[in-house]
C-alpha positions as CSV (number, residue, x, y, z in Angstrom):
1,M,-173.7,-60.4,-142.0
2,G,-170.7,-58.2,-142.4
3,Y,-170.5,-54.5,-143.4
4,R,-167.9,-52.2,-144.6
5,A,-167.9,-48.5,-143.5
6,M,-168.2,-46.0,-146.3
7,P,-165.5,-43.4,-146.2
8,L,-166.9,-39.9,-146.4
9,Q,-164.6,-37.0,-147.0
10,C,-165.3,-33.3,-147.6
11,C,-163.6,-31.4,-150.4
12,C,-161.3,-29.9,-147.7
13,G,-160.0,-33.4,-146.9
14,E,-161.7,-33.7,-143.5
15,E,-164.2,-36.4,-142.4
16,P,-167.6,-35.1,-141.4
17,E,-168.6,-35.1,-137.8
18,Q,-172.3,-35.3,-138.5
19,V,-174.4,-37.0,-141.1
20,L,-177.6,-35.0,-141.5
21,E,-179.7,-37.2,-143.9
22,I,-179.4,-40.4,-146.0
23,G,-181.9,-40.9,-148.9
24,F,-182.5,-42.1,-152.4
25,T,-183.1,-40.2,-155.7
26,S,-185.9,-41.1,-158.0
27,D,-183.3,-42.9,-160.3
28,G,-182.0,-45.1,-157.4
29,N,-178.9,-43.2,-156.4
30,L,-177.9,-43.0,-152.7
31,I,-177.6,-39.5,-151.3
32,I,-175.6,-38.7,-148.1
33,H,-176.1,-35.2,-146.8
34,Y,-173.5,-34.2,-144.1
35,W,-171.9,-31.2,-142.3
36,C,-168.2,-30.5,-142.3
37,S,-167.3,-28.6,-139.2
38,A,-163.7,-28.0,-140.4
39,C,-164.7,-25.8,-143.3
40,Q,-168.3,-25.0,-142.2
41,R,-169.9,-26.5,-145.4
42,V,-173.0,-28.6,-146.0
43,M,-172.0,-31.4,-148.4
44,F,-173.8,-34.0,-150.5
45,T,-172.4,-37.3,-151.8
46,S,-174.2,-39.2,-154.5
47,L,-173.5,-42.8,-155.3
48,S,-175.0,-45.0,-158.0
49,P,-176.2,-48.5,-157.2
50,A,-173.0,-49.8,-158.9
51,E,-170.8,-47.6,-156.8
52,C,-172.7,-48.7,-153.6
53,H,-172.1,-52.3,-154.7
54,D,-168.4,-51.6,-154.9
55,Y,-168.4,-50.8,-151.1
56,C,-170.1,-54.1,-150.2
57,P,-167.8,-56.6,-148.5
58,R,-167.4,-60.0,-150.1
59,Q,-170.0,-62.6,-149.3
60,D,-167.7,-64.4,-146.9
61,G,-166.3,-61.2,-145.4
62,Y,-168.0,-61.6,-142.0
63,S,-166.5,-65.0,-141.4
64,E,-163.1,-63.5,-141.8
65,M,-163.8,-60.6,-139.4
66,A,-165.8,-62.6,-136.8
67,S,-164.2,-64.3,-133.8
68,E,-165.0,-67.9,-133.1
69,D,-167.2,-66.8,-130.1
70,D,-169.2,-64.6,-132.5
71,L,-169.7,-67.4,-134.9
72,L,-170.8,-69.8,-132.2
73,F,-173.3,-67.2,-130.8
74,L,-174.8,-66.6,-134.3
75,Q,-175.1,-70.3,-134.9
76,A,-176.8,-70.8,-131.6
77,L,-179.4,-68.3,-132.8
78,G,-179.9,-70.3,-135.9
79,I,-178.0,-67.8,-138.2
80,S,-175.9,-69.4,-140.9
81,T,-172.4,-68.0,-141.0
82,S,-171.0,-69.9,-144.0
């Protein structure tokens, strides 16, 4: 299973040093609550399910990122990597 980091950026342009909370709204949006130490602001980012899907790696993304040793280890555990 692969993953792709979600880029977070404050309105001042800096990346947050601390994520305070992650949650969901009643209509299914992802909410990320974080602190920007550069401008001393509490920030919220909201993403719809479609926007979250856009951040997902391709189905075969892990095979491209994993080394041969990683793939052999996962296969030894019975985890399919194809």
